[in-house]
Backbone bond lengths (Angstrom), bond angles and torsions (degrees), N, CA, C in turn:
res aa  C-N    CA-C-N  psi(-1)  N-CA   C-N-CA  omega(-1)  CA-C   N-CA-C  phi
1 M - - - 1.450 - - 1.522 107.82 -
2 R 1.320 117.09 117.76 1.462 120.65 -179.23 1.517 112.86 -94.35
3 W 1.306 116.99 -35.55 1.462 119.54 172.62 1.511 109.42 -159.68
4 C 1.322 114.63 155.81 1.459 120.82 -178.98 1.527 108.41 -157.15
5 W 1.335 116.65 125.10 1.464 121.66 175.81 1.510 109.83 -136.57
6 P 1.321 116.44 140.43 1.466 119.18 173.09 1.532 109.35 -74.53
7 H 1.313 115.94 150.50 1.461 122.39 -179.74 1.525 109.76 -132.66
8 H 1.318 115.99 150.62 1.463 121.93 170.39 1.531 108.27 -83.26
9 Y 1.340 116.65 139.33 1.464 121.09 172.52 1.525 108.25 -75.19
10 V 1.331 117.20 130.79 1.459 122.41 -176.04 1.528 112.02 -106.72
11 G 1.318 116.82 -43.90 1.462 121.36 -175.41 1.511 108.78 154.59
12 E 1.328 115.59 -159.86 1.455 119.84 -178.74 1.517 111.10 -126.27
13 W 1.321 115.19 151.79 1.453 123.26 176.15 1.519 107.87 -146.96
14 N 1.312 116.05 124.69 1.458 120.85 173.57 1.535 111.84 54.31
15 G 1.342 116.64 39.07 1.462 121.34 179.60 1.511 114.81 78.15
16 R 1.313 117.20 5.68 1.464 121.59 -179.44 1.524 110.01 -108.76
17 V 1.307 116.14 149.93 1.462 122.74 175.34 1.525 108.34 -85.73
18 G 1.331 116.77 134.87 1.457 121.69 178.61 1.516 111.07 -101.49
19 L 1.328 116.60 129.85 1.460 123.11 -179.00 1.523 109.54 -130.94
20 Y 1.328 115.49 137.50 1.461 121.29 -176.52 1.525 111.30 -113.58
21 C 1.331 115.69 135.08 1.459 123.07 173.36 1.525 107.17 -127.80
22 G 1.328 116.16 126.06 1.453 119.75 -177.72 1.510 112.79 -129.09
23 P 1.320 115.64 174.63 1.459 120.70 -179.99 1.526 111.89 -52.51
24 G 1.324 115.17 136.22 1.458 121.69 178.73 1.514 114.29 98.89
25 N 1.357 118.03 -16.06 1.464 118.94 177.34 1.524 109.05 -63.50
26 R 1.322 115.83 136.44 1.462 121.56 -178.71 1.523 109.70 -97.73
27 G 1.332 115.69 129.34 1.450 119.89 -178.38 1.511 111.93 -145.63
28 K 1.312 114.58 -157.97 1.464 122.68 178.94 1.521 108.63 -128.94
29 L 1.318 115.11 147.50 1.454 122.06 179.61 1.518 108.13 -139.03
30 M 1.343 116.84 146.27 1.462 119.00 179.89 1.521 110.03 -69.45
31 K 1.302 114.97 148.70 1.466 120.40 178.67 1.521 110.02 -74.93
32 R 1.311 115.21 142.76 1.459 121.36 173.83 1.529 107.27 -101.34
33 V 1.311 116.63 133.00 1.454 121.60 -179.88 1.526 108.13 -109.26
34 A 1.317 116.42 126.29 1.463 121.43 -178.87 1.525 110.29 -54.18
35 G 1.322 115.48 133.88 1.453 120.54 176.66 1.514 114.86 88.04
36 K 1.325 117.84 -5.99 1.460 120.27 179.40 1.517 109.49 -105.59
37 G 1.324 116.02 147.55 1.454 120.81 176.01 1.523 110.46 -68.47
38 Y 1.312 114.73 160.34 1.467 121.02 -178.54 1.526 111.83 -53.94
39 L 1.318 116.96 -48.46 1.461 119.56 -174.02 1.521 113.58 -77.22
40 E 1.323 117.60 -15.59 1.459 118.60 175.87 1.524 110.81 -62.69
41 H 1.326 116.38 -20.31 1.463 120.17 177.73 1.521 111.38 -71.15
42 W 1.323 117.14 -15.89 1.459 120.84 178.28 1.521 110.86 -70.52
43 V 1.312 116.42 -25.54 1.460 119.62 -174.49 1.525 111.68 -108.63
44 T 1.316 116.80 24.63 1.458 121.44 179.19 1.523 110.22 -108.66
45 D 1.303 115.50 157.06 1.465 120.73 174.77 1.522 111.53 -97.19
46 A 1.322 117.77 7.28 1.466 120.70 -179.46 1.523 109.51 -61.51
47 P 1.322 117.19 135.48 1.467 119.59 -178.81 1.528 111.77 -72.41
48 A 1.321 114.93 152.62 1.466 120.46 174.41 1.526 108.34 -70.54
49 F 1.337 116.63 154.54 1.456 119.94 -179.37 1.524 110.17 -115.25
50 D 1.328 115.99 161.10 1.460 121.71 179.07 1.522 109.56 -64.25
51 Y 1.328 115.66 139.24 1.454 120.93 -178.44 1.521 108.82 -149.67
52 V 1.312 116.51 141.73 1.458 121.51 176.79 1.528 108.05 -107.77
53 W 1.343 115.96 122.19 1.468 121.48 177.31 1.515 107.02 -62.93
54 D 1.335 117.54 121.35 1.461 117.81 -171.42 1.516 115.63 -133.33
55 S 1.309 119.10 -4.91 1.457 117.79 -167.17 1.520 116.23 -108.40
56 S 1.300 119.29 -16.84 1.461 118.51 -172.66 1.522 111.07 -161.18
57 H 1.322 113.50 170.85 1.459 122.18 170.59 1.524 105.84 -106.24
58 V 1.325 117.31 135.42 1.465 119.91 178.70 1.524 109.36 -136.23
59 L 1.322 114.46 134.69 1.460 122.61 175.14 1.517 106.33 -116.02
60 R 1.333 116.17 115.55 1.464 121.68 -175.82 1.524 109.11 -106.20
61 F 1.324 116.00 131.98 1.459 121.11 174.40 1.516 107.99 -112.30
62 M 1.338 115.52 125.17 1.455 120.76 -176.45 1.517 110.60 -142.19
63 R 1.321 114.79 155.05 1.460 121.28 -179.63 1.523 107.91 -136.59
64 A 1.333 116.30 135.22 1.468 120.82 178.34 1.524 109.14 -53.02
65 G 1.324 116.00 133.04 1.450 121.89 179.22 1.520 114.47 90.65
66 D 1.346 118.27 -18.82 1.464 120.33 178.00 1.528 110.05 -72.99
67 A 1.313 115.73 148.13 1.467 121.41 178.50 1.530 110.97 -101.11
68 H 1.328 116.11 29.48 1.464 120.79 177.10 1.526 109.43 -163.94
69 T 1.324 115.24 162.25 1.459 121.61 167.01 1.523 107.04 -120.32
70 V 1.329 115.31 154.25 1.458 121.83 171.64 1.520 105.07 -109.44
71 E 1.328 116.79 120.73 1.459 121.30 -173.14 1.521 110.69 -123.02
72 L 1.324 115.39 145.66 1.460 122.38 175.34 1.516 107.08 -114.04
73 F 1.330 116.69 133.74 1.465 121.52 -179.54 1.521 110.72 -119.80
74 W 1.336 114.31 138.17 1.456 122.82 172.39 1.527 107.54 -126.94
75 D 1.323 117.30 150.36 1.458 119.11 174.30 1.524 109.01 -74.39
76 D 1.320 116.97 179.16 1.468 119.29 -174.61 1.524 113.14 -66.41
77 G 1.341 118.03 -16.23 1.465 121.47 176.14 1.527 112.91 -99.38
78 W 1.318 116.99 12.09 1.466 125.33 178.37 1.527 113.81 72.08
79 G 1.329 117.47 24.00 1.462 119.87 169.02 1.522 108.18 -77.52
80 F 1.328 117.90 127.99 1.466 120.78 -177.26 1.523 109.83 -68.92
81 V 1.327 116.05 124.91 1.462 122.61 -177.77 1.523 110.83 -93.89
82 G 1.339 117.17 -38.00 1.454 121.27 -179.59 1.512 111.63 146.16
83 W 1.326 114.24 -170.34 1.463 121.72 -179.96 1.524 108.62 -105.84
84 Y 1.315 114.12 160.94 1.458 121.03 -177.41 1.521 106.37 -143.08
85 V 1.309 117.00 130.56 1.462 121.53 174.80 1.520 106.24 -108.02
86 N 1.327 115.87 111.09 1.456 121.23 178.98 1.524 108.07 -92.75
87 L 1.325 116.51 115.61 1.460 121.02 177.57 1.520 108.10 -85.37
88 Q 1.340 115.71 131.92 1.466 120.38 -171.21 1.518 110.08 -157.19
89 A 1.325 115.69 164.54 1.461 119.99 174.05 1.527 108.12 -60.47
90 P 1.342 117.48 148.80 1.462 119.11 179.76 1.530 111.73 -50.32
91 L 1.316 114.06 134.49 1.456 122.69 -175.86 1.526 111.32 -65.84
92 V 1.334 116.06 135.27 1.463 122.99 176.30 1.522 107.63 -115.08
93 V 1.337 116.36 127.37 1.460 121.46 177.70 1.519 107.73 -92.70
94 R 1.344 115.57 126.57 1.467 122.14 -178.34 1.526 107.40 -131.48
95 G 1.343 115.86 86.31 1.459 119.78 -175.94 1.512 109.25 66.36
96 S 1.325 116.72 -123.58 1.467 120.18 178.14 1.531 111.50 -93.86
97 F 1.319 117.05 9.45 1.461 122.02 179.82 1.525 110.04 -107.89
98 L 1.321 115.72 146.80 1.456 122.90 176.80 1.520 107.46 -120.77
99 D 1.319 116.52 122.43 1.463 121.38 -175.86 1.527 110.80 -114.74
100 T 1.319 114.77 141.39 1.451 121.63 175.55 1.531 107.86 -159.77
101 T 1.311 116.20 174.02 1.465 122.34 173.06 1.519 107.68 -126.11
102 D 1.315 116.33 128.65 1.456 121.48 -179.64 1.522 109.83 -67.19
103 W 1.322 116.27 144.11 1.456 121.57 -179.20 1.528 112.98 -105.23
104 A 1.310 118.13 15.37 1.474 124.49 174.04 1.529 113.75 72.15
105 L 1.315 118.87 -48.44 1.461 121.55 -178.32 1.530 109.68 -82.33
106 D 1.318 116.55 133.30 1.464 121.30 179.92 1.520 109.45 -137.48
107 V 1.330 115.13 176.62 1.460 121.95 178.29 1.522 108.00 -128.14
108 T 1.328 117.08 129.21 1.463 120.88 173.20 1.524 107.89 -105.16
109 V 1.334 114.97 144.94 1.462 120.47 -179.63 1.525 108.06 -131.24
110 E 1.316 116.56 121.63 1.463 122.56 179.38 1.528 110.01 -72.06
111 P 1.337 117.58 160.41 1.465 119.73 177.89 1.533 113.95 -55.58
112 D 1.340 117.83 -25.26 1.470 119.94 178.25 1.528 112.63 -84.51
113 G 1.346 117.49 0.51 1.459 121.94 176.61 1.510 115.18 95.02
114 T 1.334 119.00 -6.41 1.461 119.46 177.69 1.526 108.79 -72.86
115 W 1.321 115.83 140.05 1.457 120.43 -175.31 1.531 110.36 -121.09
116 A 1.338 114.33 162.25 1.467 121.27 176.50 1.527 108.57 -152.66
117 W 1.322 115.57 148.54 1.463 119.67 171.02 1.520 107.96 -68.14
118 K 1.319 117.02 145.97 1.464 121.90 177.81 1.527 108.78 -123.85
119 D 1.299 116.26 140.81 1.468 123.93 174.83 1.528 113.39 65.64
120 E 1.327 116.62 37.32 1.463 118.87 176.28 1.525 111.27 -62.82
121 D 1.347 117.02 -30.12 1.466 119.89 177.46 1.529 110.73 -67.27
122 D 1.334 117.74 -40.65 1.466 120.96 176.74 1.528 110.67 -65.17
123 F 1.319 116.39 -38.24 1.464 121.80 179.23 1.530 109.83 -63.49
124 A 1.335 116.56 -44.07 1.468 120.96 177.71 1.527 110.43 -63.60
125 E 1.336 116.47 -39.38 1.463 120.35 178.53 1.527 110.83 -64.75
126 A 1.334 116.95 -39.56 1.468 120.79 178.39 1.524 110.49 -61.55
127 L 1.311 116.68 -39.95 1.461 121.32 178.01 1.528 110.01 -66.22
128 E 1.325 116.22 -44.25 1.465 121.59 179.32 1.531 111.75 -61.68
129 L 1.331 116.80 -38.91 1.466 121.15 -179.48 1.524 113.07 -78.68
130 G 1.332 117.25 -6.92 1.459 120.53 -179.44 1.519 113.73 82.85
131 I 1.332 117.48 11.80 1.466 120.43 177.11 1.523 109.10 -67.13
132 F 1.340 116.39 -38.40 1.460 122.54 173.82 1.518 107.90 -120.79
133 D 1.340 116.59 144.05 1.458 118.94 171.68 1.533 108.33 -93.97
134 I 1.314 116.27 175.49 1.469 121.71 -176.03 1.527 111.26 -58.51
135 E 1.324 116.94 -41.59 1.465 120.22 -178.07 1.530 111.42 -65.08
136 L 1.341 116.78 -45.77 1.462 119.55 179.27 1.527 110.23 -66.01
137 A 1.318 117.34 -39.36 1.466 120.35 178.56 1.526 110.37 -59.29
138 A 1.329 117.30 -40.65 1.468 120.79 178.08 1.528 110.52 -65.42
139 E 1.340 117.45 -39.89 1.469 121.32 177.89 1.530 110.95 -64.45
140 I 1.320 116.65 -40.13 1.465 121.22 -179.53 1.526 109.99 -63.11
141 R 1.323 116.62 -49.00 1.465 119.69 179.95 1.529 110.20 -63.93
142 A 1.331 117.80 -38.97 1.473 120.90 178.64 1.528 110.86 -63.11
143 E 1.332 117.65 -37.42 1.468 120.55 176.63 1.523 109.93 -62.89
144 G 1.318 117.50 -44.03 1.458 120.32 176.88 1.518 111.68 -61.24
145 E 1.324 117.16 -43.78 1.467 120.75 179.13 1.522 111.37 -63.83
146 R 1.331 117.16 -36.79 1.462 121.50 178.41 1.525 110.87 -63.85
147 V 1.341 116.60 -45.31 1.465 120.35 -179.74 1.531 110.26 -67.09
148 I 1.325 117.04 -40.02 1.469 120.40 177.49 1.529 109.95 -59.76
149 A 1.329 117.62 -43.31 1.466 121.15 179.26 1.530 111.18 -66.48
150 E 1.324 116.60 -35.03 1.472 121.72 179.18 1.528 111.37 -69.66
151 R 1.322 116.82 -33.79 1.471 124.49 -178.82 1.530 112.33 48.94
152 P 1.331 117.68 69.59 1.469 119.81 -179.01 1.526 113.78 -79.25
153 W 1.296 117.51 27.46 1.461 122.58 177.59 1.527 108.13 -129.18
154 P 1.330 118.38 149.76 1.462 127.95 -5.87 1.530 110.82 -66.82
155 T 1.308 114.65 158.00 1.461 121.03 -174.69 1.522 113.62 -97.27
156 G 1.324 116.77 -18.50 1.460 120.39 -172.04 1.521 111.75 92.11
157 W 1.335 116.73 -4.78 1.465 122.39 -179.16 1.531 111.90 -102.19
158 E 1.295 118.13 5.00 1.463 121.10 -174.24 1.530 112.97 -62.29
159 G 1.317 118.04 -27.68 1.464 121.57 178.59 1.517 113.90 -95.24
160 W 1.331 117.04 5.26 1.464 121.59 -178.03 1.529 111.10 -66.55
161 R 1.319 115.22 146.74 1.468 121.92 171.90 1.522 107.88 -138.98
162 P 1.324 117.91 147.93 1.467 120.20 179.03 1.531 110.43 -71.19
163 P 1.335 116.48 156.39 1.465 119.00 173.96 1.531 110.14 -57.39
164 A 1.316 116.01 145.92 1.470 121.56 -176.62 1.522 112.88 -60.70
165 D 1.334 117.81 -25.40 1.466 119.85 -176.49 1.529 113.42 -88.77
166 W 1.331 118.94 2.13 1.457 119.88 177.67 1.521 109.80 -73.66
167 E 1.292 115.70 123.77 1.466 123.09 178.15 1.525 109.10 -99.06
168 P 1.331 118.10 158.99 1.464 119.80 172.06 1.525 109.65 -57.45
169 L 1.322 115.15 146.65 1.460 120.79 -176.85 1.523 111.93 -98.72
170 P 1.336 116.50 142.71 1.465 119.90 171.30 1.527 108.82 -83.16
171 L 1.296 116.67 162.85 1.456 121.52 175.62 1.524 108.76 -78.96
172 P 1.341 118.86 129.52 1.469 119.44 178.10 1.529 111.09 -59.82
173 E 1.329 116.23 148.21 1.470 120.54 -178.50 1.520 112.57 -59.38
174 D 1.334 117.83 -32.44 1.465 120.67 -176.99 1.533 112.43 -96.84
175 W 1.320 117.00 27.25 1.460 121.71 -176.85 1.522 112.78 -57.60
176 H 1.296 118.03 -31.31 1.468 122.91 -172.94 1.530 113.80 -91.42
177 V 1.327 117.69 -3.59 1.464 120.65 -177.20 1.523 108.99 -80.93
178 V 1.311 116.18 117.97 1.465 120.89 -178.88 1.506 109.78 -106.33
């Protein structure tokens, strides 16, 4: 388990489920070990540690079977930062839990619509470490290119705000049960 955060259910858009994570949500994050590359943490047995989401508001749209999420990010004062396409293993729904594996390579999209690949160095490291083989790496990049060509932004959710009574969420006790 590399990270885990509870999210509020928001609604649906374009056949995708919308989930919100905001400052104060309690979750888990993988430990970083001094001197090791980011992706080397993928192959460690070190336990995840408690972490409080503190830096931004994020609205994630995901659909079972998709190999990506479309995410909207705002800073802590609700200034729109942009969109984010997280490339990941196809989403599996398990009761009230959603499971996937991050694929390291992502796409960032500025508010003006310009996009860029993100974490290409981590993606190359994953390939070097054997986390992905050449065929999967090609599929991952093709998924990113497909989403870029589709351009699912703007979403119409850029002005969304959570209800005032939504409190930060604790991590469920059974978060680690797979």
